C-alpha angles and dihedrals in degrees: 000000000000123000115258118251117251114268119223118194095192132031092241090058090060092042096054089045091051092047090052093049091047093053090047092050091050090055099253089132139346121259090238088056089052092048091051092049095044092046090054091051092048091049091050092051094038091063091071102032143356116265113226103197093256130089094328091054093048092043085060089047090052092047090053092046093051092048089050091051089054097043092049091046093241093126138353121235088251092055091049091048092049092050091046089053091050091050092047092051091047092048094049093049096047117097114244111274096019119112115259112241129189115219129347 
């Protein structure tokens, strides 16, 4: 019996997963390092509520990813916040159904 493919409920879930796998595959960190970090984040969040594999699970994934970016000196929290703001502005100004684009 083959293992089931991961299920992503939102496009951003798949995107943050893919970014994480890409950084791992390029040698930015080991998968065991990621698992340790992500497990710690899940444990921290799991103390107050159960994670269901949806937005709350991937919010914890994103939190771990952003911390990793900072710890590995790939991006500062300010750079991440600025890019998030740019994406939010682009998303909010894009007509429904059109692809979101950052910049010109």
